[in-house]
LUMMAR-284022 format. One record per residue: x, z, y of N, C-alpha, C, CB in turn; residue in one letter. Coordinates in steps of 0.02 Angstrom, whole numbers, padded with zeros to 5 digits, always signed. Atoms other than C-alpha are relative to their C-alpha. Glycine has a CB too. Layout:
<rs>
XZYXZYXZYXZYA ...
</rs>
This chain:
<rs>
+00044+00012-00080-00007-00013-00005+00048-00003+00060-00056+00071+00022X -00057+00019-00067+00079-00049+00176+00003+00065+00029-00026-00062+00066X -00020-00069-00043+00134+00108+00296-00069-00027+00051+00102+00007+00045X +00061+00001-00042+00003+00010+00404-00067+00012-00014-00004-00049+00023X +00059-00020+00021-00152+00011+00301-00010+00078-00011-00011-00036-00058X -00001-00066+00015-00102+00176+00248-00020+00071+00062+00072+00001-00025X +00017-00048-00047-00118+00246+00424-00073-00026+00017+00053+00005+00063X +00074+00042-00026-00282+00132+00470-00034+00064-00041-00022-00105-00034X +00041-00051+00039-00353+00238+00314-00011+00060+00026+00027+00014-00059X -00007-00070+00002-00302+00411+00358-00052+00000+00087+00104+00033-00005X +00049-00019-00049-00366+00382+00531-00082+00011+00009+00012-00036+00034X +00082-00023-00004-00526+00323+00482-00031+00075-00048-00046-00074-00035X +00027-00074+00015-00536+00494+00374+00000+00036+00021+00010+00030-00032X -00005-00065-00042-00498+00603+00487-00072-00025+00049+00091+00012+00050X +00054+00011-00044-00639+00518+00597-00059+00029-00040-00009-00077+00021X +00071-00015+00050-00775+00523+00451+00000+00056-00016-00011-00037-00066X -00009-00052-00008-00719+00692+00413-00032+00059+00053+00050-00011+00002X +00006-00058-00078-00747+00750+00604-00058+00001-00009+00021-00021+00090X +00050+00022-00024-00900+00660+00629-00051+00041-00059+00003-00085+00009X +00052-00050+00067-00976+00749+00439-00024+00066+00021+00047+00024-00076X +00027-00060-00017-00930+00904+00506-00015+00039+00060+00026+00028-00024X +00012+00004-00058-00978+00885+00657-00085+00027+00022+00021-00071+00013X +00070+00031+00033-01164+00828+00593-00015+00059-00042+00006-00079-00051X +00016-00032+00074-01179+00946+00433-00004-00029-00038-00047+00029-00014X +00028+00042+00060-01216+00817+00337+00059-00017-00065-00029-00078+00035X -00021+00001+00053-01073+00832+00219-00012+00023-00067+00034+00012+00011X +00035-00055+00041-01195+00893+00090-00002-00041-00071-00085+00026+00033X +00026+00009+00063-01183+00812-00065+00043+00009-00050-00025-00056-00007X -00031-00058+00063-01124+00917-00214+00052-00049-00050-00080+00038-00062X -00063+00041+00038-01038+00775-00306-00026-00097+00016-00002+00028-00112X -00001+00076-00007-01023+00567-00323-00027-00017-00063+00071-00035+00015X +00038+00010+00062-01134+00524-00484+00001-00073-00008-00073+00029+00003X -00015+00069-00020-01071+00325-00534-00008-00015-00066+00069-00021+00038X +00042+00031+00039-01150+00200-00658+00032-00089+00003-00084+00017+00032X -00020+00079+00000-01084+00011-00692+00045-00025-00052+00036-00019+00064X -00051+00024+00019-00946-00089-00737+00060+00001+00017-00007-00037-00003X -00074-00020-00011-00764-00115-00726+00021-00012+00082+00052-00051-00052X -00033-00020-00106-00759-00106-00512-00007+00060+00001-00051-00030+00086X +00001-00081+00003-00806+00088-00569-00003+00020-00042-00037+00035+00024X -00013-00023+00069-00762+00121-00735+00098+00029+00014-00017-00084-00067X -00059-00048-00003-00621+00268-00722+00039-00008-00067-00025+00079+00010X -00073-00021+00035-00538+00253-00891-00072+00002-00065+00067+00095+00033X +00029-00034+00069-00714+00274-01021+00019-00037-00059-00080+00003-00002X -00028+00032+00037-00652+00115-01100+00043+00017-00048+00018-00031+00026X -00074-00021+00039-00507+00204-01163-00027+00032-00062+00056+00062+00047X +00014-00047+00041-00614+00320-01275-00036-00057-00064-00049+00063+00041X +00020+00052+00040-00684+00159-01367+00009-00067-00027-00031-00005+00014X -00042+00048+00040-00655+00011-01507-00009-00053+00055-00027-00021-00083X +00009+00075-00049-00635-00140-01347+00047-00007+00012-00037-00011+00063X -00087+00038-00036-00505-00258-01290-00026+00016+00067+00027-00110-00011X +00012-00012-00088-00594-00225-01114+00022+00086-00001-00106-00017+00035X -00024-00053-00008-00460-00080-01086+00051-00042+00052+00022+00044-00067X -00057+00007-00058-00338-00068-00934+00038+00076+00009-00040-00024+00082X -00031-00081+00005-00258+00100-00992+00090-00028-00004-00037+00058-00095X -00077+00021+00005-00073+00018-00977+00022-00025+00069+00014-00063-00058X -00024-00010-00052+00054-00007-00850-00004-00115-00010+00083+00068+00004X -00004-00036-00053+00050-00118-00733-00068+00022+00037+00041-00035+00039X +00048-00034-00008-00130-00052-00729+00012+00063+00024-00031+00000-00050X +00006-00063-00011-00139+00091-00615+00090+00031+00041-00026+00032-00084X -00057-00007-00025+00049+00080-00558+00012+00030+00072+00023-00057-00006X -00014-00026-00061+00019+00141-00384-00073+00035+00013+00026-00058+00057X +00055-00056+00024-00123+00280-00453+00041+00056+00003-00035-00008-00077X -00049-00066-00020-00045+00454-00415+00034+00011-00076-00051+00084+00034X -00052-00008+00014+00088+00482-00518-00007-00062-00053+00018+00071-00016X +00006+00065+00047+00087+00298-00583-00040-00001-00048+00054-00018-00031X +00024-00006+00083-00027+00317-00730-00049-00038+00017-00022+00076-00042X +00075+00040+00024-00140+00197-00796-00065+00039-00025+00016-00047-00066X +00078-00047+00040-00310+00274-00816-00057-00019-00026-00037+00040+00040X +00052+00044+00042-00402+00135-00871-00023-00014+00054-00053+00027-00056X +00064+00028-00056-00479+00089-00693+00044-00078+00000-00011+00056+00103X -00040+00056+00006-00442-00105-00683+00032-00027+00076-00046-00056-00036X -00029+00025-00078-00334-00118-00526+00067+00052+00023-00074+00012+00068X -00068+00002+00001-00169-00067-00479+00002+00090+00043+00038-00084+00046X +00025-00071-00045-00237+00115-00376-00044+00031-00043-00042-00012+00076X +00051-00032-00004-00386+00197-00341-00071-00070+00012+00017+00061+00066X +00055+00030+00025-00575+00112-00359-00019+00015+00060-00038+00019-00063X +00037+00005-00059-00681+00085-00190-00049+00075-00008-00045-00081+00003X +00018-00094+00015-00781+00269-00276+00034+00028-00001-00023+00033-00051X -00050-00059-00005-00612+00354-00285-00028+00014+00087+00103-00026-00015X +00010+00004-00061-00600+00310-00099-00041+00024+00038-00003-00040+00010X +00065-00005-00036-00801+00343-00045+00019+00084-00012-00083-00043-00038X +00000-00106-00006-00772+00537-00116+00053+00011+00042+00022+00058-00086X -00067-00043-00041-00618+00559-00033-00026+00004+00083+00091-00053-00005X -00009+00004-00056-00681+00503+00117-00084+00054+00012+00015-00087+00027X +00037-00047-00006-00859+00602+00081+00032+00071+00006-00040-00007-00047X -00050-00076+00020-00744+00768+00055-00026+00037-00050+00007+00057+00061X +00003-00030+00076-00775+00784-00123+00060+00015-00020-00027-00045-00053X -00070+00008+00020-00625+00746-00207+00058-00076-00006-00009+00027-00065X -00062+00050-00019-00472+00625-00217-00019-00051-00032+00076+00019-00021X +00010+00064+00057-00541+00514-00377-00060+00027-00037+00072-00015-00060X +00041-00024+00050-00674+00519-00478-00005-00023-00089-00060-00015+00032X -00028-00014+00064-00651+00553-00657-00066-00032-00048+00019+00090-00010X +00033+00041+00051-00723+00451-00817-00017+00069-00031+00046-00063-00048X +00017-00037+00038-00847+00549-00923+00025+00021-00047-00033-00012-00012X -00010-00006+00078-00767+00500-01086+00088+00025+00005-00018-00090-00051X -00076-00031+00017-00597+00552-01037+00014+00079-00013+00047-00015+00063X -00005-00075+00022-00542+00705-01117+00047+00065+00021+00013-00007-00063X -00019-00037-00033-00414+00769-00985-00056+00059+00068+00048-00049+00019X +00035-00040-00035-00562+00814-00895-00051+00037-00031-00024-00031+00045X +00085-00030+00043-00738+00927-00916-00040+00037+00051+00008+00068-00073X +00058-00027-00047-00895+01004-00850+00014+00011+00070-00027+00064-00023X +00000-00032-00064-00809+01083-00710+00020-00050+00035+00039+00060+00009X -00017+00072-00043-00731+00911-00644-00045-00018+00018+00028-00055-00027X +00053+00052-00007-00881+00799-00668-00067+00057+00039-00022-00042-00093X +00053-00043-00047-00996+00960-00578+00015-00046+00069+00023+00100+00009X -00013+00015-00063-00919+00876-00438+00010-00086+00021+00060+00043+00013X +00014+00074+00010-00930+00686-00480+00044-00020-00057+00016-00046+00067X -00020+00018+00079-00909+00576-00645-00016-00074+00006-00049+00044-00069X +00012+00101+00012-00910+00372-00685-00033+00002-00074+00099-00065-00006X +00016+00000+00054-01014+00342-00829+00000-00076-00025-00056+00035-00004X -00022+00071+00018-00946+00160-00824+00010-00024-00034+00031-00021+00010X -00014+00013+00049-00913+00054-00933+00035-00077+00010-00056+00012-00040X -00023+00064-00012-00787-00116-00906-00031-00061-00050+00075+00005-00006X +00033+00031+00041-00873-00258-00963-00079-00006-00011+00025+00021-00044X +00071+00002+00025-01055-00195-00978-00051-00060+00069-00032+00104-00003X +00034+00021-00047-01189-00260-00883-00070+00006+00002+00015-00053+00006X +00071-00028-00001-01388-00248-00841-00021-00007-00090-00059-00056+00061X +00020+00040+00040-01409-00341-01001+00030+00020-00074+00015-00065+00028X -00029-00006+00074-01375-00266-01170+00046-00041-00056-00049+00005-00028X -00021+00043+00013-01323-00421-01227+00073-00013+00017-00037-00032+00017X -00053-00021-00038-01189-00423-01105+00070+00057-00030-00040+00032+00057X -00025-00043+00023-01108-00282-01169+00011+00009-00071-00024+00037+00024X -00049+00033+00056-01098-00343-01341+00035-00045-00012-00017-00011-00038X -00057+00061-00011-00993-00490-01292+00069+00046-00011-00003-00044+00092X -00077-00010+00014-00845-00364-01286+00002+00071-00050+00048+00011+00083X -00001-00055+00023-00905-00213-01376+00011+00086+00033+00040-00018-00038X +00015-00050-00048-00944-00097-01228-00050+00073+00005-00018-00038+00040X +00068-00038-00012-01055+00045-01173-00054-00042+00014+00003+00048+00055X +00060+00045-00024-01227-00031-01141-00028+00056+00056-00064-00023-00072X +00057-00058-00059-01335+00035-00976-00017+00066-00025-00086-00031+00015X +00047-00063+00040-01437+00136-01103+00030+00044-00015-00033-00011-00060X -00065-00043+00038-01299+00212-01177+00051+00047+00062+00062-00071-00046X -00014-00091-00047-01233+00289-01002-00038+00029+00029+00044+00009+00055X +00029-00068-00027-01386+00344-00949-00010+00056-00056-00072-00014+00033X -00018-00035+00044-01378+00423-01119+00056+00072+00017+00024-00053-00043X -00034-00031-00015-01226+00501-01073-00014+00043+00078+00047-00039-00012X +00022-00034-00070-01289+00558-00903-00049+00067-00027-00053-00064+00057X +00030-00046+00031-01416+00655-01008+00027+00057-00021-00022-00022-00040X -00046-00043+00018-01299+00737-01096+00032+00047+00049+00043-00034-00029X -00023-00053-00062-01217+00797-00934-00041+00045+00035+00024-00032+00054X +00059-00038-00050-01376+00857-00856+00018+00058-00030-00092-00021-00003X +00021-00062+00041-01396+00986-01028+00085+00035+00023-00025-00018-00106X -00053-00022+00006-01201+01016-01003+00005+00043+00071+00050-00055-00016X -00001-00036-00078-01213+01055-00807-00038+00057-00015-00037-00045+00068X +00042-00048-00003-01363+01158-00832+00030+00071-00031-00060-00025-00032X -00017-00042+00020-01248+01266-00939+00047+00043+00047+00017-00019-00053X -00058-00025-00052-01116+01275-00801-00026+00023+00069+00053-00060+00016X +00050-00024-00091-01211+01295-00638-00073+00035-00008-00027-00087+00057X +00084-00023-00002-01386+01371-00718-00028-00048+00018-00026+00056+00046X +00065+00056-00007-01544+01259-00724-00026-00014+00072-00069+00030-00042X +00027+00009-00070-01587+01283-00534+00075-00042+00046-00025+00093+00037X -00086+00029-00027-01375+01245-00496-00022-00087-00029+00097+00052-00062X -00015+00089+00012-01386+01077-00603-00088-00042+00052-00004-00025-00134X +00060+00052-00023-01572+01012-00532+00020-00014+00077-00088+00037-00007X -00043-00009-00052-01489+01045-00380+00050-00039+00031+00024+00042-00012X -00054+00047-00017-01324+00936-00397-00042-00070-00016+00076+00013-00049X +00027+00065+00013-01452+00802-00484-00016-00021+00069-00064-00002-00051X +00041+00030-00078-01561+00798-00331+00045-00010+00084-00068+00068+00019X -00046-00004-00063-01417+00818-00191+00048-00041-00007+00030+00063+00015X -00077+00033-00004-01274+00714-00258-00026-00084+00001+00060+00024-00084X +00010+00070-00008-01249+00543-00219+00036-00056-00055+00026-00013+00072X -00017+00058+00061-01270+00398-00353+00032-00068+00017-00067-00023-00036X -00048+00062-00041-01175+00236-00329+00015-00056-00094+00113+00055+00054X +00005+00035+00060-01212+00095-00464+00006-00090+00028-00080+00027-00043X -00063+00066-00006-01112-00062-00467+00013-00040-00077+00091+00040+00027X -00004+00019+00057-01151-00179-00610-00028-00054+00029-00026+00034-00057X +00037+00060-00015-01217-00365-00624+00035-00059-00017-00016-00003+00067X -00050+00018+00010-01075-00450-00623+00020-00059-00059+00023+00053-00004X -00012+00001+00104-01036-00459-00818-00051-00065-00014-00046+00099-00063X +00047+00028+00060-01199-00528-00856+00014-00109+00016-00115+00041+00021X +00011+00064-00009-01173-00709-00783+00113-00028+00000-00064-00010+00093X -00045+00013+00025-00969-00715-00797+00047-00001-00071+00012+00017+00032X -00019-00033+00054-00964-00649-00952-00048-00013-00046+00009+00066+00010X +00037+00011+00012-01128-00679-01022-00026-00059-00006-00015+00027+00019X +00023+00044+00018-01239-00801-00980+00011-00068+00031-00050+00017-00002X -00030+00060-00013-01112-00950-00913+00042-00005-00035+00019-00014+00053X -00061+00015+00070-00995-00914-01064+00001+00005-00052+00047+00024-00008X +00014-00011+00069-01082-00881-01220-00050-00041-00001-00013+00068-00026X +00031+00018+00024-01200-00969-01299-00062+00070-00020+00039-00037-00042X +00048-00050+00011-01386-00859-01308-00048+00009+00046+00027+00056-00007X +00058+00003-00078-01469-00809-01131-00006-00069+00026+00034+00047+00077X +00006+00065-00035-01441-00983-01092-00033-00043-00017+00045-00029+00007X +00034+00034+00011-01545-01043-01201-00066+00013-00004+00020-00020-00035X +00058-00010+00009-01697-00931-01206-00015-00004+00094-00015+00072-00051X +00033-00004-00056-01702-00924-01001+00055-00045+00060-00015+00086+00014X -00027+00027-00104-01674-01020-00834+00049+00035+00043-00066+00011+00062X -00018-00037-00049-01557-00961-00716-00042+00050+00022+00015-00034+00045X +00035-00069-00032-01684-00877-00628-00065+00046-00018-00015-00016+00062X +00034-00039+00059-01800-00820-00783+00049+00061-00005-00006-00046-00077X -00040-00033+00026-01626-00731-00809+00001+00071+00043+00061-00040-00005X -00011-00055-00060-01604-00648-00636-00055+00042-00014-00003-00030+00083X +00064-00061+00002-01786-00585-00666-00007+00024-00060-00074-00022+00019X -00017-00039+00055-01740-00532-00821+00033+00075+00006+00042-00042-00036X -00046-00050-00027-01601-00420-00745-00042+00046+00039+00057-00031+00044X +00041-00025-00038-01712-00372-00621-00037+00061-00033-00040-00051+00021X +00038-00029+00059-01829-00307-00740+00031+00066-00024-00001-00051-00061X -00041-00058+00027-01700-00192-00829+00027+00043+00041+00050-00018-00035X -00036-00023-00039-01614-00149-00679-00059+00052+00046+00040-00061+00034X +00059-00066-00020-01806-00065-00625-00001+00032-00043-00074-00011+00013X -00002-00031+00060-01824+00002-00769+00052+00081+00006+00032-00063-00053X -00055-00036+00007-01657+00095-00759-00007+00061+00058+00066-00050+00006X +00008-00049-00082-01680+00168-00560-00081+00045-00020-00014-00075+00099X +00079-00072+00009-01876+00240-00621+00030+00054-00046-00094-00035-00054X -00027-00043+00052-01782+00329-00763+00046+00067+00027+00045-00047-00046X -00071-00045-00056-01644+00395-00652-00021+00042+00018+00035-00026+00068X +00012-00021-00032-01738+00429-00543-00053+00091-00023-00017-00059+00031X +00020-00063+00020-01850+00535-00649+00037+00058-00040-00046-00014-00031X -00028-00021-00004-01716+00608-00700+00043+00076+00045+00001-00042-00009X -00013-00041-00097-01679+00694-00513+00053-00035+00039+00037+00096+00003X -00059+00033-00072-01583+00559-00434-00043-00004+00059+00038-00093-00012X +00036+00030-00064-01652+00543-00264+00048-00053+00056-00026+00069+00043X -00060+00028-00051-01490+00475-00158+00051-00059-00042+00056+00076+00027X -00037+00043+00023-01445+00303-00224+00015-00046+00027-00014-00015-00040X -00006+00022-00027-01342+00193-00177+00005-00077-00083+00046+00037+00057X -00001+00056+00030-01381-00001-00265+00052-00058+00022-00062-00018+00005X -00058+00070-00028-01211-00120-00244-00028-00061-00045+00104+00014-00024X +00014+00054+00007-01247-00294-00259+00055-00057-00031-00022-00010+00058X -00042+00040+00059-01140-00422-00373+00043-00027+00062-00047-00067-00060X -00035+00035-00064-00964-00498-00312-00018-00059-00002+00075-00001+00005X +00032+00088-00028-00957-00678-00246+00044-00020-00076+00043-00052+00110X -00026+00012+00077-00932-00734-00432+00060-00070-00012-00079-00019-00051X -00026+00068+00007-00898-00919-00394+00083+00006+00037-00059-00061+00042X -00082-00011-00035-00734-00853-00284+00084+00027-00051-00016+00075+00063X -00036-00050+00026-00657-00752-00411+00065-00053-00046-00058+00057-00050X -00077+00046+00007-00474-00830-00455-00025-00041-00098+00108+00086-00002X -00004+00026+00066-00536-00825-00634-00053-00047-00016-00001+00052-00046X +00051+00053+00012-00671-00945-00623+00013-00027+00024-00054-00003+00005X -00011+00058-00052-00593-01044-00510+00031-00033-00059+00049+00012+00077X -00065+00049+00058-00462-01089-00651-00050-00020-00074+00093+00073-00038X +00067+00001+00051-00597-01076-00793-00033-00074+00008-00065+00064+00025X +00024+00064-00031-00678-01224-00689+00035-00048-00001-00015+00002+00058X -00052+00069-00004-00543-01331-00637+00013-00023-00075+00084+00020+00040X -00031+00006+00084-00496-01318-00838-00068-00048-00027+00009+00100-00056X +00055+00021+00061-00679-01352-00915-00055-00041+00052-00043+00082-00052X +00043+00014-00031-00784-01379-00759-00071+00035-00018+00005-00060-00002X +00084-00032+00015-00925-01258-00822+00042+00073-00004-00059-00032-00092X +00067+00060-00052-00997-01190-00750+00032-00008+00044-00080+00024+00034X -00027+00005-00074-00986-01249-00578+00006+00047+00049-00030-00039+00032X +00015-00043-00045-00934-01147-00451-00057+00008+00045+00039-00002+00026X +00066+00012-00038-01087-01189-00345-00040+00032-00041-00025-00074+00013X +00037-00028+00051-01184-01131-00505-00011+00092+00002+00040-00027-00067X -00038-00097+00003-01104-00935-00505-00001+00015+00062+00092+00021-00027X +00022-00037-00054-01103-00931-00329-00092+00004+00040+00051-00028+00048X +00077+00015+00005-01308-00977-00324-00026+00060-00012-00025-00050-00055X +00017-00041+00036-01340-00856-00451+00020+00052+00032+00016-00007-00059X -00010-00076-00012-01253-00717-00398-00018+00032+00056+00061+00016-00005X +00049-00028-00060-01330-00727-00208-00072+00014-00016-00004-00051+00056X +00040+00015+00023-01497-00753-00291-00024+00090-00002+00013-00051-00059X -00005-00066+00025-01472-00590-00395+00002+00063+00056+00063+00000-00042X +00000-00050-00069-01427-00492-00245-00049+00005+00051+00053-00015+00040X +00083-00002-00030-01583-00546-00141-00038+00058-00049-00048-00089-00012X +00056-00057+00043-01684-00481-00290+00026+00074+00012-00001-00013-00097X +00007-00064+00001-01603-00331-00290-00004+00048+00079+00056+00016-00044X +00008-00052-00077-01605-00281-00107-00067-00007-00014+00030-00029+00093X +00063-00020+00022-01785-00311-00135-00037+00044-00046-00014-00036-00012X +00039-00043+00047-01806-00214-00286+00019+00077+00061+00040+00001-00103X -00012-00083-00035-01708-00060-00182-00066-00003+00045+00088+00015+00059X +00051-00002-00058-01842-00090-00038-00060+00008-00028-00002-00060+00045X +00069-00014+00030-01987-00096-00162-00001+00070-00018-00016-00043-00064X -00016-00058+00062-01944+00051-00259+00016+00057+00053+00077-00018-00063X -00036-00011-00039-01886+00140-00103-00071+00025+00035+00053-00054+00022X +00059-00008-00059-02087+00133-00027-00059+00034-00069-00031-00102+00054X +00019-00044+00048-02138+00188-00218-00002+00056-00023+00011-00009-00026X -00032-00101+00040-02053+00335-00287-00010+00026+00074+00123+00021-00042X -00006-00063-00074-02085+00481-00165+00054+00021+00006-00041+00071+00001X -00055-00036-00004-01934+00569-00103+00058-00034+00017+00008+00031-00052X -00052+00040+00018-01827+00423-00153+00041-00034+00069-00032-00055-00050X -00037+00042-00044-01665+00362-00030+00033-00055-00032+00047+00036+00034X -00011+00060+00038-01646+00187-00117+00058-00053+00069-00097-00039-00026X +00016+00022-00040-01548+00101-00024+00089-00055-00028-00024+00054+00069X -00037+00057+00039-01457-00092-00071+00101+00018+00042-00053-00106+00030X -00079+00050-00037-01237-00127-00029+00019-00076-00002+00067+00024-00036X -00042+00060-00014-01171-00280+00027+00056-00005-00038+00022-00004+00065X -00095+00011+00022-01015-00310-00093+00035-00067+00014+00016+00006-00089X -00001+00073-00012-01023-00492-00085+00028-00031+00048-00050-00020+00005X -00021+00022-00059-00990-00520+00092+00043+00024+00021-00034+00000+00038X -00085-00016+00004-00857-00413+00124+00032-00014-00016+00027+00032-00012X -00054+00014+00068-00765-00453-00022+00006-00091+00024-00049+00021-00109X +00002+00066-00001-00799-00645+00025+00032-00019+00081-00079-00025-00019X -00024+00028-00073-00743-00629+00210+00078+00027-00007-00050+00039+00080X -00077+00020-00005-00576-00565+00157+00008-00041-00060+00056+00064+00002X -00026+00057+00038-00561-00693+00026+00012-00049+00037-00038-00022-00049X -00018+00054-00017-00587-00826+00161+00048+00024+00058-00057-00046+00015X -00052-00031-00061-00493-00718+00313+00051+00034-00017-00030+00045+00047X -00065-00059+00015-00376-00614+00228+00074-00012+00044+00025-00006-00092X -00048-00024-00049-00243-00633+00368-00031+00060+00061+00027-00069+00037X +00014-00034-00067-00370-00529+00487-00032+00063-00055-00061-00048+00070X +00003-00056+00031-00380-00400+00338+00078+00032-00022-00047-00014-00059X -00071-00023+00022-00186-00390+00319+00026-00022-00083-00002+00087+00008X -00022+00024+00075-00174-00495+00158+00015-00052+00011-00043-00002-00058X -00027+00069+00009-00070-00651+00112-00023-00053-00050+00064+00008-00013X +00038+00007+00057-00150-00692-00032-00076+00002-00036+00025+00028-00020X +00087-00036+00024-00341-00708-00076-00004-00050-00071-00091-00024+00077X +00022+00032+00048-00321-00842-00196+00022+00003-00092+00012-00057+00030X -00036-00038+00093-00224-00765-00360-00002+00056+00001+00083-00007-00029X -00011-00078+00020-00215-00599-00426+00071+00026-00010-00034+00014-00067X -00055-00008+00051-00061-00509-00441+00050+00009-00049+00004+00002-00002X -00009-00006+00055-00060-00478-00600+00026-00065-00013-00052+00023-00034X -00022+00064+00034+00049-00629-00683+00001-00031+00023-00018-00026-00038X -00012+00080-00044+00008-00785-00642-00046+00021+00065-00040-00088-00050X +00071+00003-00067-00158-00715-00537-00065-00063-00018+00045-00035+00097X +00064+00041+00027-00262-00859-00629-00043+00009-00051+00015-00053-00016X +00048-00007+00072-00341-00807-00798+00007+00088-00015+00040-00057-00082X -00025-00064+00027-00255-00645-00811-00047+00051+00001+00056+00023+00034X +00041-00059-00026-00348-00482-00830-00001+00018-00083-00085-00016+00051X -00009-00068+00071-00339-00318-00965+00085-00029-00035-00091-00013-00092X -00055-00006+00036-00210-00366-01111+00074-00055+00038-00029-00021-00080X -00024+00065-00030-00157-00529-01036+00052+00041+00062-00076-00058+00035X -00057-00029-00054-00088-00436-00880+00068+00039-00021-00035+00053+00045X -00086-00041+00021+00017-00309-00996+00040-00071-00017+00003+00067-00093X -00027+00045+00017+00087-00459-01065+00054-00044+00059-00054-00030-00027X -00029+00023-00059+00148-00535-00901+00003+00045+00047-00028-00051+00024X -00005-00045-00071+00184-00401-00822+00083-00010+00043-00011+00095-00027X -00056+00019-00051+00360-00451-00774-00006-00040+00049+00048-00026-00025X +00005+00066-00044+00290-00604-00682-00029+00048+00064-00061-00076-00035X +00031-00035-00051+00187-00454-00579+00030-00003+00061-00008+00063-00015X -00013+00004-00074+00190-00487-00375+00017+00080+00006-00070-00032+00053X -00059-00030-00019+00319-00361-00298-00043+00057+00052+00062-00060+00038X +00039-00046-00040+00178-00301-00171-00062-00014+00005+00020+00007+00060X +00065+00006-00006-00002-00282-00223-00047+00020+00051-00016+00021-00043X +00050+00012-00080-00057-00248-00019+00003-00060+00034+00022+00049+00062X +00002+00060-00039-00032-00425+00001-00045-00034-00045+00071-00037+00016X +00053+00078+00022-00168-00494-00102-00073+00058-00024+00046-00071-00101X +00071-00033+00027-00353-00462-00124-00011+00020-00058-00050-00035+00004X -00002-00016+00072-00348-00476-00306+00057+00046-00041+00001-00063-00029X -00066+00004+00044-00249-00384-00409-00006-00027-00077+00032+00075-00004X +00010+00058+00055-00310-00472-00576-00034-00047+00014-00028+00016-00057X +00041+00074-00010-00384-00637-00603-00076+00010+00018+00001-00048-00073X +00052-00017-00043-00542-00542-00550-00026+00063+00027-00042-00021-00022X -00021-00054-00029-00515-00367-00502+00030-00002+00082+00047+00021-00046X -00021-00028-00077-00498-00312-00294+00074+00034-00005-00059+00066+00029X -00075-00017+00014-00326-00241-00280-00009+00073+00046+00068-00070+00033X +00021-00079-00025-00339-00042-00222+00011-00018+00089+00068+00079-00039X +00003+00033-00065-00299-00128-00040-00067-00026+00007+00050-00055+00007X +00076+00044-00047-00472-00228-00019-00054+00062-00018-00039-00106-00047X +00032-00061+00004-00545-00077-00118-00031+00048+00063+00045+00032-00032X -00007-00017-00064-00491+00024+00011-00054+00008+00058+00039-00038+00017X +00025+00037-00059-00566-00088+00140-00069+00008-00012+00023-00077+00008X +00074+00010+00022-00731-00127+00048-00046+00078+00001+00004-00034-00085X +00017-00059+00007-00745+00072+00031-00028+00015+00101+00074+00049-00042X -00002-00018-00079-00719+00106+00227-00063-00059+00033+00097-00017+00038X +00069+00044-00037-00873-00056+00268-00048+00034-00034-00011-00092-00012X +00022-00019+00028-00968+00031+00138-00036+00072+00044+00040-00005-00051X +00023-00042-00040-00966+00206+00237-00021-00011+00060+00032+00036+00003X +00036+00017-00075-01015+00115+00401-00048-00046-00010+00048-00030+00058X +00073+00041+00032-01168+00026+00310-00020+00015-00060+00003-00075-00007X +00031-00028+00019-01242+00074+00176-00006+00087-00017-00002-00036-00031X -00035-00088+00001-01163+00270+00144-00027+00006+00091+00129+00010-00020X +00020-00020-00090-01204+00291+00354-00073+00028-00006-00003-00080+00065X +00076-00007-00003-01394+00273+00297-00027+00066-00031-00033-00059-00039X -00001-00051+00034-01358+00442+00200+00016+00073+00054+00054-00017-00058X -00045-00041-00040-01240+00542+00334-00028+00001+00060+00070-00022+00003X 
</rs>
């Protein structure tokens, strides 16, 4: 991370903490996270799958240079958000044996890299489906009640901030990559199918006590280095198809957040735009202090993620802070930090 960026992030954090202290609104007891590799801190380490990032160069810039399982060179946006909200430095994975309920009480992620709204997406890489993430959350609530007492657990569930980031894999891992759903649904029908799953998930999460929820949209799928490489070689899927699918689903997710906000009493459900901030970094990298927005830092940066990054370790770039992407799909720590700043000023500001 560059010194200039570190200084700007430090100044921003000081300002945020000052505002929170003055207004008395820093009252989230925890940050609870669901989703995919954009927010997985290492749950996949504990399951039998190839979708893992628990080896160098992943985590090379994380505290202690530890590859935790985050698909990044350092921290994720949710880690930055947790720190900015005055909760803690990073959000641990629920299945990580190095942590317990005393750690999870103030923040935890149930996310699984490679998963999606659609259970068929999680089956592609044998990862944790969203429905199972919810089952882990129920187990967590039981442990929380033993740790904090019934009333304390209920208050934590009610007052914590929930962050959901999922859906990109439904297109890039599933619909446009393997036969199955594309034979069952048109793109528009598949989007509606995913929205139905998202709606049911949010309603069940609400029934378990969640009241403050951020629903993040998809990444700009057609602009990811891996997808551009695949398209260049095969022509399938077209980048236009990917772009339109992710944009359309984002609109539907935004509409879902709006409709459930009126249907569910006492809920605060806010859509978070991930697509446009990341796209702006890709299209105007110099404005954010980046030098490369076309390739990832890991290996050749054109196709690699996961184990392919490990194989190409020697080829990795010397300074990830100059890159928008860490591997061929996932943003770098610097990009996640910038994204977290934007989210604080947009979606999160509606809660604090």
